[in-house]
KEDREN-415084 format. One record per residue: residue number from 0; residue in one letter; x, y, z of N, C-alpha, C, O in turn. Coordinates in steps of 0.2 Angstrom, whole numbers, always signed. Atoms other than C-alpha are relative to their C-alpha. Example, Ala and Ser with C-alpha at 12.3 -4.5 7.8 and 13.67 -1.06 7.14 Angstrom:
2
num,residuo,nu,nv,nw,cau,cav,caw,cu,cv,cw,ou,ov,ow
0,A,+4,-6,+0,+62,-22,+39,+4,+6,+0,+9,+5,+3
1,S,-4,-6,-1,+68,-5,+36,-4,+5,+3,-1,+11,+4
END
This chain:
315
num,residuo,nu,nv,nw,cau,cav,caw,cu,cv,cw,ou,ov,ow
0,M,-7,-1,+1,+498,+477,+578,+3,-6,-4,+1,-11,-3
1,S,-2,+5,+5,+508,+468,+565,+6,-4,+4,+8,-10,+2
2,G,-6,+3,-3,+523,+464,+577,+6,+1,-4,+12,-1,-2
3,R,-6,-1,+4,+535,+470,+564,+3,+7,+3,+0,+11,+6
4,I,-4,-6,-2,+548,+484,+567,-2,+6,-4,-2,+5,-10
5,P,+1,-6,+4,+543,+501,+562,+6,+3,-3,+12,+3,+0
6,L,-6,-2,+4,+555,+508,+549,-2,+6,-5,-7,+5,-9
7,V,+1,-5,+5,+555,+525,+540,+5,+0,-5,+11,+0,-3
8,V,-4,-1,+6,+563,+527,+523,+0,+7,-3,-6,+9,-5
9,I,-1,-6,+3,+569,+544,+517,+4,-1,-6,+10,-1,-6
10,A,-4,+1,+6,+574,+542,+499,-1,+6,-5,-4,+10,-4
11,G,+1,-6,+5,+576,+553,+483,+7,+1,-3,+12,-3,-1
12,P,-6,-1,+4,+589,+559,+471,+5,+4,+4,+3,+7,+9
13,T,-5,-4,-4,+605,+568,+476,-2,+7,+0,-5,+9,-5
14,A,+1,-8,-1,+604,+586,+482,-7,+1,+1,-9,+7,+1
15,S,+8,-2,-1,+585,+584,+486,-1,+2,+7,-7,+4,+9
16,G,+1,-2,-7,+588,+587,+505,-2,-6,+4,-5,-5,+10
17,K,+2,+6,-4,+586,+569,+511,+3,+0,+7,+0,-1,+12
18,T,-3,+1,-7,+599,+570,+525,-3,+5,+5,-4,+3,+11
19,A,+2,-5,-4,+593,+586,+532,-7,-2,+3,-9,-1,+9
20,L,+7,+3,-3,+575,+579,+533,+0,-5,+4,-3,-5,+10
21,A,+0,+6,-4,+580,+563,+540,+3,+2,+7,+0,-1,+12
22,V,-3,-2,-6,+590,+572,+554,-6,+3,+4,-7,+2,+10
23,E,+5,-3,-3,+575,+583,+558,-5,-5,+3,-8,-4,+8
24,L,+5,+5,-2,+563,+568,+559,+3,-4,+6,-1,-5,+11
25,C,-3,+4,-6,+575,+559,+571,+0,+5,+6,-2,+2,+11
26,L,+0,-5,-6,+576,+575,+582,-8,+0,+3,-9,+0,+9
27,R,+7,+0,-2,+557,+575,+583,-3,-7,+2,-8,-7,+6
28,L,+3,+7,-1,+553,+556,+583,+5,-4,+4,+3,-10,+5
29,D,-5,+4,-4,+568,+550,+594,+3,-5,-5,+2,-11,-3
30,G,-2,+5,+5,+576,+541,+579,+8,+1,-1,+11,+5,+2
31,E,-7,+0,+2,+593,+537,+572,+0,-2,-7,-4,-6,-10
32,V,-1,+1,+7,+599,+537,+554,+4,-6,-2,+9,-8,+1
33,I,-4,+5,+3,+605,+522,+544,+1,+2,-7,-4,+2,-11
34,S,-1,-2,+6,+613,+527,+529,-1,-5,-6,+1,-11,-4
35,A,+1,+5,+6,+609,+519,+512,+3,+3,-6,+0,+5,-11
36,D,-4,-3,+5,+623,+527,+502,+6,-5,-2,+10,-6,+3
37,S,-6,+5,+1,+635,+515,+493,+7,+3,+0,+12,-1,-1
38,M,-7,-3,+0,+649,+528,+493,+2,+3,+7,+7,+4,+8
39,Q,-2,-3,-6,+647,+536,+510,+2,-5,+5,+4,-3,+11
40,I,-3,+5,-5,+652,+520,+518,+8,+0,+0,+11,-2,+5
41,Y,-7,-1,+0,+670,+524,+513,+3,+6,+4,+0,+11,+4
42,K,-3,-6,-4,+682,+534,+524,+4,+4,-5,+5,+2,-11
43,H,-4,-5,+4,+691,+549,+517,-4,+3,-6,-1,+8,-9
44,M,+4,-2,+5,+678,+552,+504,-5,+5,+2,-11,+4,+2
45,E,+5,-4,-3,+670,+567,+512,-4,+5,-4,-10,+5,-4
46,I,+4,-5,+4,+666,+580,+499,-4,-3,-6,-9,-1,-7
47,A,+3,+2,+6,+662,+570,+483,-6,-4,+2,-11,-4,-2
48,T,+6,+4,-2,+649,+559,+493,-5,+4,+4,-10,+2,+6
49,A,+4,-4,-4,+642,+574,+502,-2,-3,+7,-7,-3,+9
50,K,+0,+3,-6,+645,+565,+518,-2,+5,+5,+1,+10,+5
51,P,+3,-5,-5,+635,+574,+532,+6,+2,+5,+9,-3,+8
52,T,-4,-2,-5,+646,+584,+544,-3,-1,+7,-9,-2,+7
53,A,+3,+1,-7,+645,+583,+563,-5,+6,+1,-10,+5,+5
54,E,+5,-5,-1,+636,+600,+562,-7,-2,-3,-12,-1,+0
55,E,+6,+2,+4,+623,+593,+549,-3,-5,+4,-9,-6,+4
56,M,+4,+5,-4,+620,+578,+560,-3,+2,+6,-8,-2,+9
57,Q,+4,-3,-6,+615,+589,+575,+0,-5,+6,-5,-5,+9
58,G,+0,+5,-6,+620,+575,+587,-4,-6,-1,-4,-11,+3
59,V,+4,+6,+1,+609,+562,+579,+5,-6,-2,+10,-4,-7
60,R,-4,+6,+1,+618,+545,+578,-1,-2,-7,-7,-4,-9
61,H,+0,+3,+7,+622,+539,+560,+3,-7,+0,+9,-7,+2
62,H,-3,+6,+1,+625,+521,+556,+2,-1,-7,-1,+2,-12
63,L,-2,+2,+7,+634,+513,+541,+3,+6,-4,+1,+6,-10
64,I,-4,-5,+4,+644,+528,+536,+7,+1,+3,+8,+1,+9
65,D,-7,-2,-2,+662,+532,+536,+4,-6,+4,+7,-4,+9
66,F,-3,+6,-4,+668,+514,+542,+4,-4,-4,+7,-9,-1
67,L,-3,+5,+4,+676,+506,+527,+6,+4,-4,+5,+9,-6
68,E,-5,-3,+4,+693,+509,+519,-1,+0,-7,-5,-5,-10
69,P,+2,+0,+7,+692,+514,+501,+2,-6,-5,-1,-7,-10
70,N,-2,+6,+4,+701,+498,+494,-4,-6,+3,-2,-11,+0
71,E,+3,+6,-3,+690,+486,+504,-7,-1,-4,-11,+3,-6
72,P,+6,+1,+4,+676,+477,+494,-6,+0,+5,-6,-1,+11
73,F,+6,-1,-4,+658,+479,+500,-6,-1,-5,-6,+2,-11
74,S,+6,+2,+4,+642,+471,+492,-6,+2,+3,-7,+4,+9
75,V,+6,-1,-2,+624,+474,+493,-2,-5,+6,-6,-4,+10
76,A,+1,+5,-5,+623,+458,+503,+3,+2,+7,+0,+1,+12
77,D,-3,-2,-6,+635,+465,+516,-4,+6,+3,-5,+6,+9
78,Y,+4,-6,-3,+625,+481,+517,-7,-3,+3,-8,-1,+9
79,V,+6,+3,-3,+609,+471,+520,+1,-3,+7,-3,-2,+12
80,D,-2,+3,-7,+617,+461,+534,+1,+5,+5,-2,+4,+11
81,L,-2,-5,-5,+624,+476,+543,-6,+5,+1,-7,+7,+7
82,A,+6,-4,-1,+608,+486,+540,-5,-3,+5,-8,+0,+9
83,H,+4,+3,-5,+597,+473,+548,+2,+0,+7,-2,+1,+12
84,K,-3,-1,-7,+608,+473,+563,-1,+7,+3,-2,+7,+9
85,A,+0,-7,-2,+608,+492,+564,-8,+1,+2,-9,+4,+7
86,V,+7,-1,-1,+589,+492,+563,-2,-4,+7,-6,-1,+11
87,A,+2,+3,-6,+587,+479,+577,+3,+3,+6,+0,+3,+11
88,D,-4,-3,-6,+600,+488,+588,-4,+6,+2,-6,+8,+8
89,I,+4,-7,-1,+590,+505,+586,-6,-2,+3,-8,+1,+8
90,H,+7,+1,-2,+573,+497,+589,+1,-3,+7,-4,-2,+11
91,S,-1,+3,-7,+580,+487,+605,+1,+6,+5,+0,+5,+11
92,R,-1,-5,-4,+584,+504,+612,-6,+5,+0,-6,+11,+2
93,N,+6,-3,+0,+566,+510,+609,+0,+7,-4,-3,+12,-3
94,K,+0,-5,+5,+571,+522,+595,-2,-2,-7,-3,-8,-8
95,L,+2,+1,+6,+565,+524,+578,+5,+0,-6,+9,+5,-6
96,P,-5,+0,+5,+576,+518,+564,-2,+4,-7,-8,+2,-9
97,I,+2,-4,+6,+576,+530,+549,+6,-1,-5,+11,+1,-5
98,V,-5,+1,+5,+585,+524,+533,+0,+6,-5,-6,+8,-7
99,C,-1,-6,+4,+591,+538,+522,+5,-1,-5,+11,-2,-3
100,G,-5,+1,+5,+600,+537,+506,-3,+0,-7,-10,+0,-8
101,G,+2,+0,+7,+599,+537,+487,+2,-6,-4,+1,-7,-10
102,T,-1,+7,+3,+605,+519,+483,-6,-4,+0,-7,-8,+5
103,G,+7,+4,+0,+589,+511,+478,+1,-8,+1,-3,-11,+4
104,L,-1,+7,-1,+596,+493,+477,+1,-1,+8,-1,-6,+10
105,Y,-1,+1,-7,+602,+495,+495,-7,+0,+4,-9,-4,+8
106,I,+6,-1,-3,+585,+501,+501,-5,-5,-2,-8,-8,+3
107,S,+5,+5,+2,+574,+489,+491,+2,-7,+3,-2,-11,+5
108,S,-2,+6,-2,+585,+474,+496,-1,-1,+8,-3,-6,+10
109,L,+1,+0,-8,+583,+479,+515,-7,-1,+1,-9,-5,+5
110,I,+7,+0,-2,+565,+482,+516,-4,-6,-3,-9,-8,+0
111,D,+3,+6,+3,+560,+467,+504,+3,-6,+3,+1,-11,+2
112,N,-3,+6,-3,+571,+456,+515,+3,-5,-5,+2,-11,-4
113,I,-3,+4,+5,+581,+450,+501,+5,-4,+3,+9,-2,+7
114,R,-5,+4,-3,+592,+435,+506,+5,-2,-6,+2,-5,-11
115,F,-5,+1,+5,+608,+433,+496,+3,-7,+1,+6,-9,+6
116,E,-3,+7,-1,+614,+415,+492,+8,+1,+0,+10,+5,-4
117,K,-7,+0,+0,+632,+412,+496,+2,-5,-6,+1,-11,-6
118,S,-3,+4,+5,+641,+406,+480,+7,-1,+0,+11,+4,+3
119,C,-7,+1,-1,+658,+399,+479,+4,+4,-5,+1,+5,-11
120,P,-3,-4,+5,+670,+411,+471,+3,-4,-6,+6,-9,-5
121,E,-3,+3,+6,+675,+407,+454,+5,+5,-3,+4,+8,-8
122,T,-5,-5,+2,+691,+416,+451,+2,+0,-7,+2,+5,-11
123,G,-1,+1,+7,+694,+409,+434,-6,+3,-4,-4,+7,-9
124,L,+5,-3,+4,+677,+414,+428,+0,+8,+0,-2,+11,-4
125,R,+0,-7,-2,+678,+431,+436,+5,+4,-5,+4,+9,-8
126,D,-6,-2,+4,+695,+434,+427,-2,+0,-8,-1,+5,-11
127,E,+2,+1,+7,+687,+428,+410,-5,+6,-1,-4,+9,-7
128,L,+5,-5,+1,+672,+440,+412,+3,+7,+0,+1,+11,-4
129,K,-4,-7,+0,+684,+455,+416,+3,+1,-7,+4,+6,-9
130,A,-4,-1,+6,+694,+451,+401,-5,+1,-6,-3,+5,-11
131,I,+5,-1,+5,+678,+450,+390,-2,+8,+0,-3,+11,-5
132,A,+2,-7,-1,+673,+467,+397,+5,+5,-2,+4,+10,-6
133,A,-5,-5,+2,+690,+475,+394,+0,+0,-8,+2,+5,-11
134,E,+0,+0,+7,+689,+469,+376,-6,+3,-4,-5,+6,-9
135,K,+6,-1,+4,+671,+471,+371,-5,+5,+4,-10,+7,+1
136,G,+4,-5,-3,+664,+483,+384,-5,-3,+5,-7,-9,+4
137,G,+5,+2,-5,+651,+482,+398,-6,-2,-3,-10,-6,-1
138,G,+6,+2,+3,+637,+482,+386,-1,-7,-3,-6,-10,-3
139,Y,+0,+7,+2,+642,+465,+379,-1,-4,+6,-5,-9,+5
140,L,+2,+4,-5,+642,+458,+396,-7,+0,+3,-10,-5,+5
141,K,+7,-1,-2,+625,+465,+400,-4,-4,-4,-9,-7,-2
142,E,+4,+4,+5,+618,+457,+384,+1,-7,+2,-4,-11,+1
143,M,-1,+7,-2,+626,+441,+390,-4,-2,+6,-8,-7,+6
144,L,+4,+0,-6,+617,+443,+407,-7,-1,-2,-11,-4,+1
145,R,+7,+0,+2,+601,+447,+398,-3,-7,-3,-9,-8,-3
146,Q,+3,+6,+3,+600,+430,+389,-3,-5,+6,-7,-8,+4
147,F,+3,+5,-5,+596,+421,+406,-3,+4,+6,-7,+1,+10
148,D,+3,-4,-6,+592,+435,+418,-2,+7,-3,+1,+12,-1
149,P,+2,-7,+3,+583,+450,+408,-2,+5,+6,-1,+11,+5
150,E,+2,-5,-5,+576,+457,+424,+6,+4,+4,+6,+10,+4
151,T,-6,-3,-3,+593,+460,+432,+4,+4,-5,+6,+9,-3
152,A,-4,-4,+5,+601,+466,+416,-4,+6,-1,-1,+11,-2
153,E,+4,-7,+1,+587,+479,+414,+1,+5,+5,+1,+11,+4
154,R,+0,-5,-5,+590,+487,+431,+8,+2,+1,+9,+6,+5
155,L,-7,-2,-1,+609,+487,+430,+3,+4,-6,+2,+2,-12
156,H,-3,-4,+5,+619,+500,+420,+6,-4,-3,+9,-7,+1
157,E,-6,+4,+3,+632,+493,+408,+7,+2,+3,+11,-2,+3
158,N,-7,-2,-4,+646,+503,+418,+0,-4,+6,+6,-3,+9
159,N,+0,+3,-7,+641,+493,+434,+3,-7,-1,-1,-12,+0
160,L,-3,+7,+2,+653,+479,+429,+0,-5,+6,-1,-11,+5
161,S,+0,+5,-6,+655,+472,+447,-6,-4,+1,-6,-9,+2
162,R,+6,+4,-2,+637,+468,+449,-2,-4,-6,-6,-9,-5
163,I,+1,+4,+6,+635,+462,+431,+4,-6,+0,+1,-12,-1
164,I,-4,+6,+0,+649,+450,+433,-2,-4,+6,-2,-10,+5
165,R,+2,+4,-5,+643,+445,+450,-7,-4,-1,-8,-9,+1
166,A,+7,+4,+2,+625,+441,+443,+2,-6,-5,-2,-11,-4
167,I,-2,+6,+5,+633,+430,+429,+3,-5,+5,+2,-11,+4
168,E,-3,+5,-4,+644,+422,+442,-5,-4,+4,-5,-10,+5
169,I,+5,+3,-4,+629,+418,+453,-4,-5,-4,-5,-11,-1
170,Y,+3,+5,+4,+620,+410,+439,+4,-6,-2,+2,-12,-2
171,K,-5,+5,+2,+635,+400,+433,+1,-5,+6,+3,-11,+5
172,T,-3,+4,-6,+639,+393,+451,-6,-3,+4,-5,-8,+7
173,T,+6,+2,-4,+621,+391,+458,-6,-3,-4,-10,-7,-2
174,G,+5,+2,+4,+610,+388,+443,-6,+4,+1,-11,+3,-3
175,L,+6,-5,-1,+598,+402,+449,+2,+7,-2,+8,+9,+0
176,T,-1,-7,+1,+597,+419,+443,-1,+4,+6,-4,+2,+11
177,V,+1,-4,-5,+598,+434,+454,-7,+2,+1,-10,+2,+7
178,S,+7,-2,+0,+580,+438,+450,-4,-6,+3,-8,-5,+8
179,E,+3,+6,-3,+575,+420,+455,+1,+0,+7,-3,-1,+11
180,Q,-2,+0,-7,+584,+421,+471,-3,+6,+4,-6,+5,+10
181,N,+4,-5,-3,+576,+438,+475,-7,-2,+1,-10,-1,+7
182,R,+7,+2,-1,+559,+431,+472,-1,-5,+6,-6,-5,+10
183,N,+1,+5,-5,+562,+416,+483,+1,+3,+7,-2,+1,+12
184,S,-1,-3,-7,+569,+427,+497,-6,+4,+3,-7,+4,+9
185,R,+6,-4,-2,+553,+437,+497,-5,-4,+3,-10,-1,+6
186,L,+5,+5,-3,+543,+422,+502,-1,+1,+7,-6,-1,+10
187,S,+0,-1,-7,+548,+425,+520,-3,+6,+2,-4,+7,+8
188,G,+3,-6,-2,+541,+442,+520,+5,+5,+3,+10,+3,+5
189,S,-5,-5,-3,+548,+458,+527,-2,+1,+8,-7,+0,+10
190,P,+1,+0,-7,+551,+460,+546,-2,+7,+2,-2,+9,+8
191,Y,+1,-7,-2,+547,+479,+545,-7,+3,-2,-10,+1,-8
192,D,+5,-4,+2,+532,+490,+545,+3,+7,-3,+6,+11,+1
193,V,-3,-5,+3,+538,+503,+532,-4,+6,-2,-9,+5,-5
194,C,+3,-6,+3,+534,+521,+529,+5,+3,-5,+10,+5,-3
195,F,-4,-2,+5,+542,+525,+513,-1,+7,-3,-6,+8,-6
196,I,+0,-7,+3,+545,+543,+508,+5,+2,-5,+11,+0,-4
197,C,-5,-2,+6,+553,+549,+492,-1,+7,-1,-6,+10,-3
198,L,+0,-7,+2,+558,+567,+489,+1,+1,-8,+5,-3,-11
199,D,-1,-1,+7,+555,+573,+471,-2,+7,-1,-4,+11,+3
200,F,+1,-7,+1,+552,+589,+462,-4,+1,-6,-3,-2,-12
201,K,+5,-1,+6,+537,+594,+451,+4,+4,-6,+3,+2,-12
202,D,-4,-4,+5,+549,+607,+442,+7,-3,+1,+11,-1,+5
203,R,-6,+4,+0,+564,+596,+438,+6,+5,-1,+11,+4,+2
204,S,-5,-5,+1,+574,+612,+434,+2,+3,+7,+8,+5,+8
205,V,-2,-2,-7,+574,+616,+453,+5,-5,+3,+10,-3,+6
206,L,-4,+5,-3,+582,+600,+457,+7,+1,-4,+12,+0,-1
207,Y,-6,-1,+4,+595,+603,+443,+4,+6,+2,+10,+6,+2
208,D,-3,-6,-3,+599,+620,+450,+3,-2,+6,+9,+1,+8
209,R,-3,+2,-6,+602,+612,+467,+6,-4,-1,+11,-3,+3
210,I,-6,+4,+2,+614,+600,+459,+5,+4,-2,+11,+3,+0
211,D,-5,-4,+3,+623,+613,+450,+4,+4,+6,+10,+5,+6
212,R,-3,-3,-5,+625,+623,+466,+4,-4,+5,+9,-2,+8
213,R,-3,+5,-4,+630,+608,+476,+7,-1,-3,+12,-1,+1
214,V,-6,+1,+3,+644,+604,+464,+5,+6,+0,+11,+6,+2
215,D,-4,-6,-1,+650,+622,+464,+3,+1,+8,+8,+3,+9
216,G,-2,+0,-7,+650,+621,+483,+6,-5,+2,+10,-4,+6
217,M,-5,+5,-1,+660,+605,+483,+7,+2,-3,+12,+1,+1
218,M,-6,-2,+3,+673,+613,+472,+3,+5,+5,+9,+5,+5
219,S,-3,-6,-5,+675,+628,+484,+2,-3,+6,+7,+0,+10
220,R,-2,+3,-6,+677,+616,+498,+6,-5,+0,+8,-8,+4
221,G,-6,+4,+1,+691,+606,+490,+0,-6,-3,+4,-11,-2
222,L,+1,+6,+4,+684,+593,+479,+6,-2,-4,+8,-8,-5
223,L,-5,+1,+5,+698,+595,+467,+6,-4,+3,+9,-9,+0
224,E,-6,+3,-3,+712,+590,+479,-2,-7,+2,+2,-12,+2
225,E,+3,+7,-2,+701,+575,+486,+0,-4,-6,+2,-10,-5
226,A,+1,+4,+6,+698,+569,+469,+7,-2,-3,+8,-8,-5
227,R,-7,+2,+3,+717,+570,+464,+3,-6,+4,+6,-10,+1
228,Q,-3,+5,-4,+722,+559,+478,-3,-7,-2,+0,-12,-2
229,F,+3,+7,+2,+709,+545,+473,+2,-2,-7,+3,-7,-9
230,C,-1,+1,+7,+712,+547,+454,+7,-2,-1,+8,-6,-6
231,L,-7,+2,+1,+731,+545,+456,+2,-6,+4,+8,-9,+3
232,D,-2,+6,-3,+730,+530,+467,-4,-6,-4,-10,-7,-3
233,G,+2,+5,+4,+728,+515,+456,-4,-6,+3,-7,-10,+0
234,S,+3,+6,-4,+723,+503,+470,-7,+1,+2,-11,-4,+4
235,L,+7,-2,-3,+706,+512,+474,-5,+0,-6,-8,+5,-8
236,K,+4,+1,+6,+697,+505,+459,-8,+2,+1,-11,+5,-3
237,T,+7,-1,-1,+679,+505,+467,-1,+7,+2,-6,+10,-1
238,S,+1,-7,-2,+680,+522,+476,+1,+5,-5,-2,+10,-5
239,R,-2,-5,+5,+688,+530,+461,-6,+1,-5,-6,+6,-9
240,Q,+6,+0,+5,+671,+527,+451,-5,+5,+3,-10,+6,+0
241,A,+5,-5,-3,+662,+539,+463,-1,+6,-4,+4,+9,-7
242,I,+1,-6,+4,+654,+553,+454,+3,+6,+4,+2,+7,+10
243,G,-4,-5,-3,+665,+568,+457,+7,-1,-1,+12,+3,+0
244,Y,-7,+1,+1,+681,+559,+455,+2,-2,-8,+6,+1,-11
245,K,-1,+2,+6,+680,+550,+438,-1,+6,-5,+3,+6,-11
246,E,+1,-5,+5,+674,+566,+429,+5,+5,+0,+6,+9,-4
247,L,-6,-4,+0,+689,+576,+435,+6,-3,-2,+11,+0,-3
248,A,-6,+3,+2,+701,+563,+430,+3,+3,-6,+10,+3,-6
249,P,-3,-3,+6,+704,+570,+413,+4,+6,+1,+9,+8,-3
250,Y,-4,-6,-2,+710,+586,+421,+7,-2,+2,+12,+1,+1
251,F,-6,+2,-3,+723,+577,+431,+5,-3,-6,+11,-2,-5
252,S,-4,+3,+5,+729,+568,+415,+2,+5,-6,+5,+3,-10
253,G,-2,-5,+5,+730,+584,+405,-4,-1,-6,-2,+2,-11
254,K,+4,+1,+6,+716,+578,+393,-5,+5,-1,-8,+5,-6
255,D,+5,-5,+0,+704,+592,+397,+0,+5,+4,+4,+5,+9
256,Y,+0,-6,-4,+701,+609,+404,-4,-1,+7,-9,-5,+6
257,L,+4,+1,-6,+695,+610,+422,-7,+2,+0,-12,-1,+2
258,E,+6,-2,+1,+680,+620,+417,-5,-5,-3,-11,-6,-1
259,N,+4,+6,+4,+674,+606,+405,-1,-6,+5,-7,-8,+5
260,C,+1,+6,-4,+677,+593,+418,-6,+1,+6,-10,-3,+7
261,V,+5,-1,-5,+666,+602,+431,-7,+0,-3,-11,-2,+0
262,E,+7,+1,+4,+652,+604,+418,-2,-7,-1,-8,-8,+0
263,N,+2,+7,+1,+653,+586,+414,-2,-3,+7,-6,-8,+7
264,L,+2,+3,-6,+652,+582,+433,-7,+2,+2,-11,-2,+4
265,K,+7,-2,-1,+636,+592,+434,-5,-4,-4,-10,-6,-2
266,K,+4,+4,+4,+629,+583,+419,-1,-7,+3,-6,-10,+2
267,A,+0,+7,-2,+634,+566,+426,-5,+0,+7,-8,-5,+7
268,T,+4,+0,-6,+626,+571,+443,-8,+0,-2,-12,-3,+1
269,R,+7,-1,+2,+610,+576,+434,-3,-7,-3,-9,-9,-1
270,R,+2,+7,+2,+609,+559,+425,-1,-5,+5,-5,-9,+5
271,Y,+1,+4,-6,+612,+550,+441,-6,+1,+4,-10,-4,+6
272,A,+6,-2,-4,+598,+559,+449,-6,-3,-4,-11,-5,-1
273,K,+6,+3,+4,+586,+553,+434,+0,-7,+2,-6,-10,+2
274,R,+0,+8,-1,+592,+535,+437,-3,-1,+7,-7,-6,+8
275,Q,+3,+1,-7,+588,+537,+456,-7,+0,+0,-11,-4,+3
276,L,+7,-1,+0,+571,+543,+453,-4,-6,-4,-9,-8,-2
277,T,+3,+6,+3,+567,+529,+440,+0,-6,+4,-5,-9,+4
278,W,+0,+6,-4,+572,+516,+452,-6,+1,+5,-9,-4,+6
279,F,+5,-1,-5,+561,+523,+466,-7,+0,-3,-12,-2,+1
280,R,+7,+1,+3,+546,+524,+454,-2,-7,-1,-8,-8,-1
281,R,+2,+8,+0,+547,+505,+453,-2,-3,+6,-5,-8,+7
282,C,+2,+3,-6,+545,+503,+471,-7,+1,+2,-11,+5,-1
283,E,+7,+0,-2,+528,+500,+480,-1,+4,+6,+4,+5,+10
284,N,+2,-4,-6,+519,+511,+492,+5,+5,+2,+6,+6,+8
285,V,-5,-6,-1,+530,+526,+490,-5,+6,+1,-9,+7,-3
286,N,+3,-7,-1,+524,+543,+497,+4,+5,-2,+10,+6,+1
287,Y,-4,-5,+3,+530,+557,+487,-1,+7,+3,-7,+9,+5
288,I,+0,-7,-2,+534,+574,+494,+4,+4,-4,+10,+3,-6
289,Y,-3,-5,+5,+539,+589,+483,+2,+6,+4,-2,+11,+5
290,P,-2,-6,-4,+550,+601,+492,-1,+7,-4,-2,+12,-1
291,D,+1,-6,+3,+548,+614,+478,-8,+2,+0,-9,+8,+0
292,E,+7,-2,-2,+529,+614,+481,-1,+2,+7,-5,+6,+9
293,C,+1,-1,-8,+531,+614,+500,+3,+7,+1,+1,+10,+6
294,K,-3,-7,+0,+541,+631,+497,+5,+0,+5,+11,+3,+4
295,T,-5,-1,-5,+550,+630,+514,+2,-7,+3,-2,-12,+2
296,F,-2,+7,-3,+560,+616,+523,-5,-2,+6,-6,-8,+7
297,E,+5,+1,-5,+548,+618,+538,-6,-4,-3,-9,-8,+1
298,N,+6,+3,+3,+533,+614,+527,+2,-7,-3,-2,-12,-2
299,T,-2,+6,+2,+543,+599,+520,+0,-5,+6,-3,-11,+5
300,I,+0,+4,-6,+546,+592,+537,-8,-1,+3,-9,-7,+4
301,G,+7,+1,-2,+527,+595,+541,-3,-5,-4,-7,-9,-1
302,E,+3,+5,+4,+522,+585,+526,+2,-7,+2,-2,-12,+2
303,A,-3,+6,-2,+534,+571,+531,-3,-3,+7,-5,-9,+7
304,M,+3,+2,-7,+527,+571,+549,-7,-3,-1,-10,-7,+2
305,K,+7,+3,+1,+509,+569,+542,+0,-7,-3,-4,-11,-1
306,V,-1,+6,+3,+514,+555,+531,+1,-6,+5,-2,-11,+5
307,I,-2,+5,-5,+522,+546,+545,-6,-2,+5,-7,-7,+7
308,A,+6,+1,-5,+507,+549,+557,-5,-4,-3,-8,-8,+0
309,A,+5,+4,+3,+495,+542,+544,+2,-7,-1,-3,-11,-2
310,S,-2,+7,+1,+505,+527,+541,-1,-5,+7,-1,-11,+6
311,K,+2,+4,-7,+502,+522,+560,+6,-5,+2,+4,-10,+5
312,I,-5,+5,-1,+519,+513,+560,+2,+0,+8,+5,-5,+10
313,K,-2,-1,-7,+522,+519,+578,-5,-2,+5,-4,-2,+11
314,E,+5,+2,-5,+506,+513,+586,+1,-7,+3,-3,-9,+7
END
């Protein structure tokens, strides 16, 4: 026995069936879900984030979901701190913690036991960087970051301005890059025995079809009105960037037709799914399960149960 806490991770792209699989595993293995979704943390964002309903949860307790107001800041460091506490709480009650989500940075930072340095806020620097981004774009700031921290620059999209600015701030205030801090923090090792499962599709068109059908379902459930409320509220800068809101914004401003905006939403979601899969391919010791090859959901559950049994994390 390693003495580490057993932890199951169910990761994968959007619309791959992660939530349903995690819930079924919890029912069979006496577990609880810890969400690893950077947008499901916010209240009122039910449809765009595909937040699981009470019916979908099937009585399984979910942690780190629907607890933050949309205008409140939240960082990966905040997530890791709360997720560690949730894992400890679940384990203390002799239940199995199952992390489920598609935000790769959250998952990697948790299982790798990344420790984030506290740096003093530099309001002047932050404002200066925001002004540069407004004038020259996020790509310019990303190249600035690349000069001293190419690893972090490589994994951040140029539109992710908050994390690019944060990475520059950390270097300017501590003298250490985010990559250096991450490597230093890993020296202490992970407190978890991890069984990492990622859902993927051999036939990518099957995943894209699921994404298109999910978007259509969201629209029928009221995504347009939900998006309208967020897009028209200028104070909700972070939450307004959720996929499903910003793609519909041109419709509210009269700049585009609704049909075009919905099609752009489907395209954006497919691109996001590709980025998620790219992230998880960089992770170590990942067990892939392909729902399209499994044919049925019950077969997918069976494959996941086999992987968990083979990992021996519960012995």
